[in-house]
C-alpha positions, 0 to 999 in steps of 0.5 A, a space after each residue: 500500500 502507498 505510504 502517502 495514502 495508507 493510514 495503517 500507522 501501526 505497521 510502521 509505528 510498531 516495527 521491530 527496528 523502532 523497538 530495537 532503537 527504543 531499547 537501545 536508548 533505555 540501555 544507554 541511559 541506564 548505563 549513563 545513570 550508573 556512571 554518574 552515580 558512581 562518579 558522584 559517590 567518588 567525588 563526594 568522598 573526595 570532598 568530605 561528603 559522607 555516604 549518608 549525605 549522598 544517599 539523602 541527596 539521591 533520594 531527594 532527587 528521586 522524589 523531586 522527579 516524581 511530579 515532572 515524571 507524572 506529567 510526562 507519563 500523562 502526555 505519553 499515554 495520550 500520544 500512544 494512539 498517535 505514535 505507538 509505544 516505541 516512538 513515545 518511549 524513545 522520544 517523550 518517555 526518556 529523551 526531550 520535552 513532551 511539550 517540545 516534541 509534540 510541538 515539533 511533530 505538529 509543525 511537521 504534520 502541518 507542513 504536509 497539510 495534515 494534523 496529528 491523528 486527523 484523516 490525513 495522518 498517513 504513514 508518510 506524515 507519521 515518518 516525517 513527524 517522527 523524524 522532526 521529533 528526533 531532530 528536535 531532541 538531537 539539537 538539544 543534545 548537540 547544543 549541550 555538548 558544544 556549550 557545556 565546555 564553554 560555560 564551564 570555562 566561563 564559570 572557572 574564570 568567574 570563580 577566580 575573579 569573584 568566588 562568591 558569585 559562583 555560590 549565588 549564580 547557580 541558585 539564582 538560575 535554578 530559582 529563575 527557571 522555576 519562576 519562569 515555568 510557574 509564570 507561564 502556567 498562571 495565565 492559562 486558567 484559574 485552576 492553574 493559579 490554585 495549583 500553584 498557590 496550594 502546592 506552594 503553601 504545602 511546600 512552605 508548611 512542610 519545609 517549616 515543620 521539617 526545619 523546626 522539628 529537624 525531620 530530615 526525611 520530610 525535607 526530602 519528600 516535601 516537593 513530592 508531597 506538595 505536588 501530590 496535594 496540589 494535584 488532588 486539590 485541583 482535581 476536586 476543585 475542577 470536578 467539584 
């Protein structure tokens, strides 16, 4: 059947080659994670960080990833009918941003006069959209590879000129990133405003309790609990 007119997406989306590529990406990321964890443990021991502090840092990072991961999972489930399991696992489930990948596929489909999941969603359009998603993710990796050494040299020079600046800039950059993401969500609807206010209030209360009572595990779980409470409250407000 002609790929330009065939809407049998599954024969392409579930091809063995895509499954092999998806499993290969899984394997590479697992290997990278193992290497980074080992490197972090060795570096921590070299600068006097105890194994307990390192384990707490790893647990905090794992808990903090729950909320963003839930958002990606929901988007991935919604897109399974469009791209199939291998493509979703490889492009949205592991590498890249769900919003960016979806936008890339939408733009690619629009250039061919089609829409995602529409009547013009043929094998040919699927391949072009998936290729655009791969290029989008590859560009992120290439830019990171090129600019990370440059930024590292700039950071080293700045630390020699003003050591105090390097203790402020990373925290300020992280705070600015979260503020920018929050500011983008607020204008969408009043439900988004409630989600931000509730999760922020819960986070503040939990951190205050953890600091006052010196509860270490609560500091690690505060972000995950705040996200879960925010999701529950907004769900009941929206459907109440």
